[in-house]
Every structure is written in structure tokens, then in C-alpha cells.
Phi, psi and omega in degrees: 000141177243122180248128180227127177063033177080003182236155178286121184259333182206129181215130178238101176297148178230089182292166180292342180306316179293334178285313183296322182270019181288161176280172179299149178279182185293344175265001180087012177283129183285156175291168180305317182295312181299318178295324183289331188258359179299133181067018176266130177296142180293319180245152174288170186283349179295149178282178183301328180289336181243021185302136181235335182170176181253119184300322181297325181289321180297322180295317180290317181297337179297341177280351185052056183295152172270073180229160177300143183259000182280133179224135181249124184244137171249115184260001177081166176046041176074004178283147184219130178272120183239067182232124182244126178244127180229130180290348179254009182304131174090348181291330181263013183280000000 
């Protein structure tokens, strides 16, 4: 932080997202996101007709990262997943 004339002139906040999403350290210790998803199946066991989500994304989102939440999925053969989940759904109703 740089203070000039009693006012903040320059400030760079460092939220936890860069720490949680960090690469392995010099000792090979994985960052929190990587550690949380190790040995986690990428997809759930449901087939394409009953697909509900990606388990690995659920694990990362449990950290509430400051990352874009839009995800585009290709299910093949012209199928399209049209499911929108919003943490604020119904608040403006």
C-alpha cells in the first residue's frame, strides 16, 4: 500500500483465490484446489441422460472462488445441457 498526503495512492488487494489456486510450492505441496480434487472423479457416475454436474467443479466451488461461474458443456450428438444454477435464484421474486 502506498500512502501519499494521508490518502491511499496505490493498493493491490490479494484475495484468497490466488492462494487457493496456486501451483505446487518448492517442496511439491499442491495448492488447496489441486489437493481438494486429487482422486476425485471428473464426472459423476450418472449417464448422459441423467447428467447433473461435474464433481471436480463442485469441489473447487466449495472454496467460493472469485472466478467466472459460466461453464459450457458439450454432451455430443447435438445434445445441449440447459440448466442454470444461481445462488441468488428467487431473491428478486
